[in-house]
C-alpha positions as CSV (number, residue, x, y, z in Angstrom):
1,M,0.0,0.3,-0.3
2,L,1.3,3.5,-0.9
3,L,0.0,6.3,1.6
4,I,0.2,9.3,0.2
5,R,1.4,12.0,2.8
6,S,0.9,15.6,2.3
7,S,1.5,19.3,3.5
8,A,-1.0,22.2,4.4
9,Q,1.6,24.9,4.2
10,R,3.4,22.8,1.5
11,W,0.4,22.5,-0.5
12,A,-0.7,26.2,-0.6
13,Q,3.3,27.3,-2.0
14,L,2.4,25.4,-5.5
15,T,0.7,27.3,-8.1
16,D,-2.2,25.9,-10.0
17,E,-0.6,24.2,-12.4
18,E,2.3,22.3,-10.2
19,R,-1.1,20.6,-8.2
20,G,-2.4,20.0,-11.5
21,A,0.4,18.5,-12.5
22,I,0.4,16.4,-9.1
23,G,-3.0,14.9,-10.0
24,E,-2.2,14.3,-13.6
25,G,0.7,12.7,-12.5
26,T,-1.2,10.5,-10.5
27,M,-3.8,9.4,-12.4
28,A,-1.5,8.5,-15.3
29,L,0.6,6.3,-13.2
30,G,-2.5,4.9,-11.7
31,E,-4.1,4.0,-15.4
32,Q,-0.5,2.5,-16.2
33,L,0.0,0.6,-13.1
34,H,-4.4,-0.7,-14.2
35,A,-3.1,-1.2,-17.6
36,D,-0.2,-3.3,-16.0
37,G,-2.9,-5.7,-14.1
38,R,-0.6,-4.3,-10.8
39,Y,-3.4,-2.1,-10.0
40,V,-6.0,-2.4,-6.7
41,D,-7.7,0.8,-5.2
42,G,-6.9,3.9,-4.3
43,A,-8.5,7.0,-3.8
44,G,-7.7,10.5,-2.3
45,L,-9.1,11.8,0.5
46,A,-10.9,14.5,1.7
47,D,-9.6,17.7,3.6
48,P,-8.2,16.9,7.0
49,S,-10.5,19.4,8.3
50,R,-13.4,16.8,7.5
51,S,-11.8,14.4,9.8
52,R,-13.3,13.0,12.6
53,V,-11.5,11.0,15.1
54,V,-13.3,8.1,17.3
55,R,-12.0,6.6,20.5
56,R,-13.8,4.9,23.1
57,G,-12.5,6.0,26.7
58,E,-11.7,4.4,30.3
59,D,-16.2,3.7,30.2
60,D,-15.9,1.7,27.4
61,E,-17.6,4.6,25.1
62,P,-17.0,5.9,22.6
63,Y,-16.4,10.1,22.4
64,V,-15.4,11.9,18.9
65,T,-12.8,14.8,18.0
66,D,-11.8,16.4,15.2
67,G,-8.7,15.5,13.3
68,P,-6.3,14.4,12.7
69,L,-3.9,15.9,15.4
70,A,-3.8,19.7,15.5
71,E,0.5,19.6,15.9
72,A,0.8,17.4,12.9
73,K,2.3,19.3,9.6
74,E,1.5,16.3,7.3
75,H,-1.5,14.5,6.7
76,L,-2.9,11.5,4.9
77,A,-4.3,12.9,1.5
78,G,-4.7,9.7,-0.6
79,F,-4.1,5.6,-0.8
80,M,-3.2,3.5,-3.7
81,V,-3.1,-0.4,-3.3
82,V,-0.8,-2.0,-6.0
83,E,0.5,-5.5,-6.6
84,C,4.3,-6.0,-6.1
85,D,6.9,-8.1,-6.8
86,S,9.0,-7.3,-4.3
87,E,10.0,-4.1,-1.4
88,E,12.2,-2.7,-4.1
89,D,9.3,-2.9,-6.9
90,A,7.1,-1.3,-4.6
91,L,9.8,1.5,-3.7
92,A,10.4,2.3,-7.1
93,V,6.7,2.2,-7.7
94,A,6.2,5.5,-5.1
95,A,9.3,6.9,-6.6
96,R,7.6,7.8,-9.3
97,L,4.2,9.2,-7.3
98,P,4.9,13.1,-8.0
99,D,3.7,13.2,-3.8
100,A,7.2,11.5,-3.7
101,A,8.5,14.9,-4.3
102,Y,6.8,17.1,-1.8
103,G,4.7,15.4,0.9
104,G,6.3,11.9,0.6
105,V,4.7,8.7,0.3
106,D,4.9,5.4,3.0
107,V,4.7,2.0,1.2
108,R,3.3,-0.7,3.0
109,E,3.0,-4.3,2.5
110,C,-1.1,-5.2,3.6
111,A,-1.4,-7.9,6.2
112,P,-3.2,-10.7,5.0
113,P,-7.5,-9.8,5.0
114,L,-9.4,-10.8,7.8
115,R,-12.1,-13.2,7.2
116,P,-15.0,-13.5,9.9
117,A,-15.4,-17.0,11.0
118,A,-17.6,-19.3,9.3
119,P,-21.1,-19.6,11.1
């Protein structure tokens, strides 16, 4: 999984053309990976100001706060799930994302899917 990071401060410094090029570059990479049969899923995420965090307190009752943490300078901007042959392959794909030059891209191996117990 490629976790695409961004920074509101860095994003604000970009021109409209630079922002457009990031989007176009990301779409082009996704289309190429899809054509190669390697693209599994992906999405951009809404602005972090629209995020909420749900936790359970000591009384086990859920409570909701704004999120992500206000102290964070970076936020998760999107993700892409890609089939890769190796860690090196995944790192090479991540390096092709335009965001690698701006906010960074985390590369994480996906754990096997959880399956509910059979009835």
